[in-house]
C-alpha positions as CSV (number, residue, x, y, z in Angstrom):
1,M,-5.7,28.9,20.7
2,F,-6.7,25.3,21.4
3,N,-6.3,24.4,17.8
4,K,-2.6,25.3,17.6
5,R,0.0,22.6,17.2
6,T,3.7,22.6,16.4
7,D,3.5,20.0,13.7
8,G,0.4,21.1,11.8
9,T,-2.0,23.9,11.0
10,Y,-5.7,23.6,11.9
11,T,-7.8,23.2,8.7
12,R,-11.5,23.4,8.6
13,P,-12.8,20.8,6.1
14,S,-14.6,22.3,3.1
15,D,-17.1,19.4,3.2
16,P,-19.1,19.4,6.4
17,F,-19.5,15.7,6.1
18,F,-15.8,15.2,7.1
19,R,-16.4,17.1,10.4
20,V,-19.2,14.7,11.1
21,M,-17.1,11.7,10.2
22,A,-14.4,12.7,12.7
23,N,-17.0,12.5,15.4
24,I,-18.6,9.3,14.2
25,M,-15.2,7.7,14.0
26,P,-12.9,9.5,16.6
27,T,-10.0,7.0,16.3
28,R,-7.8,5.8,13.4
29,A,-8.5,2.2,14.3
30,E,-12.1,2.4,13.3
31,S,-11.6,4.7,10.3
32,Q,-8.8,2.9,8.5
33,V,-9.3,1.6,4.9
34,L,-7.1,-1.0,3.1
35,Y,-5.8,-0.7,-0.4
36,E,-3.3,-2.9,-2.3
37,H,-1.3,-1.7,-5.3
38,T,0.9,-3.9,-7.5
39,F,3.7,-2.7,-9.6
40,D,5.9,-4.1,-12.4
41,A,9.1,-5.1,-10.7
42,D,11.1,-5.3,-13.9
43,I,10.6,-1.6,-14.6
44,L,12.0,-0.8,-11.2
45,T,14.8,-3.3,-11.4
46,D,15.9,-2.1,-14.8
47,Y,15.9,1.5,-13.6
48,L,18.0,0.6,-10.6
49,K,20.4,-1.4,-12.9
50,S,20.8,1.7,-15.1
51,Q,21.9,3.6,-12.0
52,H,24.7,1.2,-11.1
53,N,27.4,3.6,-12.4
54,N,26.2,5.9,-9.6
55,P,28.6,5.3,-6.7
56,S,25.8,5.8,-4.1
57,G,24.0,2.7,-5.3
58,M,20.3,3.5,-5.7
59,T,18.0,1.1,-3.8
60,F,14.4,0.1,-3.9
61,L,13.7,1.7,-0.5
62,S,15.1,5.1,-1.6
63,L,13.0,4.8,-4.8
64,F,9.8,4.2,-2.9
65,I,10.5,6.9,-0.4
66,A,11.2,9.4,-3.1
67,C,8.0,8.4,-4.9
68,Y,5.9,8.9,-1.7
69,V,7.6,12.3,-0.9
70,R,6.7,13.5,-4.4
71,M,3.1,12.2,-4.0
72,L,2.7,14.0,-0.7
73,K,4.1,17.2,-2.2
74,E,1.7,17.0,-5.2
75,H,-1.3,16.0,-3.1
76,P,-1.0,17.8,0.3
77,Q,-4.4,16.6,1.3
78,I,-2.8,13.2,2.0
79,N,-0.3,14.9,4.3
80,R,-2.9,15.7,6.9
81,F,-4.0,14.1,10.2
82,I,-6.8,14.1,12.7
83,V,-6.2,14.8,16.4
84,N,-9.1,15.1,18.9
85,R,-11.6,15.2,16.0
86,R,-9.8,18.2,14.4
87,L,-8.1,18.2,11.0
88,Y,-4.5,19.5,10.6
89,A,-2.2,20.0,7.6
90,R,1.5,19.5,7.7
91,E,4.0,21.8,6.0
92,E,6.9,19.4,6.0
93,I,6.9,15.7,4.9
94,H,7.9,13.2,7.6
95,I,8.7,9.6,6.5
96,A,9.3,7.0,9.2
97,F,10.5,3.4,8.9
98,V,12.2,0.8,11.1
99,I,15.6,-0.9,10.5
100,K,17.2,-3.9,12.2
101,K,20.8,-3.3,13.0
102,R,21.7,-6.9,12.1
103,L,19.7,-9.6,10.4
104,N,19.2,-11.9,13.4
105,A,16.5,-12.5,15.9
106,T,18.3,-10.8,18.8
107,A,19.5,-7.7,17.1
108,D,18.0,-4.3,18.1
109,E,15.6,-2.4,15.9
110,T,15.5,1.4,15.6
111,A,13.0,3.8,14.1
112,I,14.2,6.5,11.7
113,K,12.2,9.6,10.8
114,L,13.3,11.7,7.9
115,V,12.1,15.2,7.1
116,F,11.7,16.5,3.5
117,T,10.3,19.6,1.9
118,G,9.1,17.7,-1.2
119,N,11.4,19.6,-3.6
120,E,14.2,17.1,-3.3
121,T,15.4,15.0,-6.2
122,L,15.7,11.2,-6.1
123,Q,19.4,11.4,-5.6
124,Q,19.1,13.8,-2.7
125,I,16.6,11.6,-1.0
126,H,18.7,8.5,-1.6
127,E,21.7,10.2,0.0
128,T,19.7,11.2,3.0
129,V,18.2,7.8,3.4
130,E,21.6,6.0,3.1
131,T,23.3,8.4,5.5
132,E,20.7,7.9,8.2
133,I,20.7,4.1,7.8
134,K,24.4,3.9,8.0
135,K,24.5,6.1,11.0
136,N,21.8,4.2,12.8
137,M,23.2,0.7,11.9
138,M,26.1,1.4,14.3
139,T,25.4,-0.6,17.4
140,D,26.6,2.1,19.7
141,N,24.6,4.9,18.0
142,E,21.4,6.2,19.6
143,N,18.9,8.5,17.9
144,E,16.2,10.7,19.6
145,T,13.7,7.9,19.2
146,D,16.0,5.4,20.9
147,S,16.7,7.8,23.7
148,L,12.9,8.4,24.3
149,A,12.2,4.6,24.3
150,K,15.1,3.9,26.7
151,F,13.9,6.6,29.1
152,F,10.5,4.9,29.3
153,N,12.1,1.5,29.5
154,K,13.9,2.4,32.7
155,L,10.5,3.0,34.5
156,P,8.4,0.4,36.2
157,N,5.3,-0.7,34.3
158,G,3.0,1.5,36.3
159,L,5.0,4.6,35.5
160,I,5.3,3.7,31.9
161,R,1.5,3.4,31.7
162,F,1.1,6.7,33.4
163,G,3.8,8.4,31.2
164,V,2.2,7.1,28.0
165,G,-1.2,8.1,29.2
166,L,0.1,11.6,29.9
167,C,1.7,11.8,26.4
168,K,-1.6,10.7,24.8
169,F,-3.6,13.3,26.8
170,A,-1.0,16.1,26.0
171,D,-1.1,15.1,22.3
172,A,-4.9,15.1,22.1
173,H,-4.9,18.6,23.7
174,N,-2.0,20.0,21.6
175,M,0.3,20.2,24.6
176,L,2.9,17.6,23.7
177,P,6.3,19.2,23.6
178,K,7.9,19.7,20.2
179,A,11.0,17.6,21.2
180,V,8.8,14.6,21.9
181,I,6.9,15.0,18.6
182,N,10.2,15.3,16.7
183,A,11.5,12.1,18.4
184,S,8.3,10.1,18.0
185,P,8.0,7.9,14.9
186,F,4.3,7.8,15.4
187,H,4.1,11.5,14.4
188,C,4.7,11.3,10.7
189,S,3.2,11.7,7.2
190,M,3.7,8.1,6.3
191,F,5.2,5.1,8.1
192,I,6.8,2.5,5.8
193,T,7.3,-1.1,6.7
194,Y,9.9,-2.4,4.2
195,V,9.3,-6.2,4.6
196,K,10.8,-6.7,1.2
197,S,14.2,-6.5,3.0
198,I,13.3,-9.7,5.0
199,K,11.8,-11.5,2.0
200,L,8.3,-11.2,3.1
201,D,5.3,-10.3,1.0
202,R,3.3,-7.1,1.6
203,V,1.5,-6.7,4.9
204,F,-1.4,-4.5,6.0
205,H,-0.1,-2.8,9.1
206,H,-2.7,-1.1,11.4
207,L,-2.6,2.6,12.1
208,Y,-1.8,3.8,15.6
209,N,-4.3,5.8,17.6
210,F,-1.4,7.6,19.2
211,G,0.5,10.1,17.1
212,T,-0.5,11.6,13.7
213,C,0.4,8.9,11.1
214,S,-2.5,8.7,8.6
215,V,-0.9,6.3,6.0
216,F,1.0,3.0,6.5
217,A,2.7,1.4,3.5
218,G,3.9,-2.2,3.6
219,I,6.3,-2.9,0.7
220,G,6.6,-6.6,-0.1
221,K,9.1,-8.8,-1.8
222,T,9.3,-9.4,-5.6
223,I,7.0,-12.2,-6.6
224,T,6.5,-13.9,-9.9
225,R,2.8,-14.1,-10.8
226,A,0.8,-15.2,-13.9
227,G,-0.1,-12.2,-16.0
228,L,-1.8,-11.6,-19.3
229,A,0.1,-10.0,-22.2
230,Q,-1.2,-9.9,-25.8
231,N,-3.9,-12.4,-24.9
232,E,-1.4,-14.9,-23.6
233,F,-0.6,-15.9,-20.1
234,T,3.0,-15.1,-19.1
235,A,5.2,-14.9,-15.9
236,K,5.3,-11.4,-14.5
237,R,7.6,-10.2,-11.7
238,T,5.7,-7.8,-9.4
239,I,6.0,-5.9,-6.1
240,S,2.9,-5.3,-4.1
241,V,2.4,-2.5,-1.6
242,A,-0.4,-2.7,1.1
243,Y,-1.7,0.6,2.3
244,V,-3.7,1.3,5.5
245,I,-5.2,4.8,5.3
246,D,-7.2,7.1,7.6
247,E,-10.2,7.8,5.5
248,R,-11.1,11.0,7.4
249,I,-8.2,13.0,5.9
250,C,-9.6,13.4,2.4
251,D,-12.2,12.1,0.0
252,G,-11.9,9.0,-2.2
253,Y,-11.3,11.0,-5.4
254,T,-8.3,12.8,-3.9
255,M,-6.9,9.5,-2.6
256,A,-7.4,7.9,-6.1
257,K,-5.5,10.8,-7.8
258,A,-2.7,10.5,-5.3
259,F,-2.2,6.8,-6.0
260,Q,-2.4,7.4,-9.7
261,T,0.6,9.7,-9.2
262,V,2.4,6.9,-7.4
263,E,1.7,4.6,-10.3
264,K,2.9,7.1,-12.9
265,L,6.2,7.7,-11.0
266,L,6.9,4.0,-10.5
267,K,6.2,3.3,-14.2
268,N,8.8,6.0,-15.0
269,P,11.2,6.5,-12.1
270,A,13.3,8.9,-14.1
271,L,10.6,11.6,-13.4
272,L,12.0,11.7,-9.8
273,E,15.4,12.8,-11.0
274,Q,14.2,16.4,-11.2
275,S,13.0,18.6,-8.5
276,F,9.2,19.1,-8.1
277,T,7.7,21.8,-10.3
278,Q,4.2,23.1,-9.7
């Protein structure tokens, strides 16, 4: 009874060491590990150029989101989270990211959380991403996350502190209402910070102790670096992604296989054009 949640199924780790780890490191802040992965930007750019006849206009963001959705589908151990020292597995894939409604310092930001099954094609994911971005770019539009934030913002600081504390307690004891979980960007499979869009290199973003996000990905801008090809130094255009991961969700071998899948997909993005097959 006490292990039931609306956003995940209680999973007893097969390795007893992981139950011990969750007690040694009860929060994400102390269990996060950092990993950086660099990709060939020309492969991705050439693929996007090949899609220019597509009226929807494929983007880097859609490409990365589709890649991560496929990775989470193929490696469901990554789509897990720890709450109150217990391990849970998600059935759906939730990807969250933040957009700025206009590129200036005073413009509002809004968080978007998308839900996928993992069986979607690249084109289907791109259409979903673009539809949600366009809808949320409207200055008068307000999503569930905005509504929740504005509700708390109307309260005095003391009540905000009490309300947030109550949400944390309810979440830790599996009593947080489903409506709040659905609206919260902190309850997701992966949070993406797409700093490439503001011409910033990759950043390592911390995990939040509130919520269920176990993986943060910071996608940086395209940078020209010195590379080695056929024993000669040459200029190479790259994109780096910085990951911060909760090490309690799976072992290192599983994590390595997952990011090998990411590398395979970003070396050949055409693989994402078809639905996932087991």
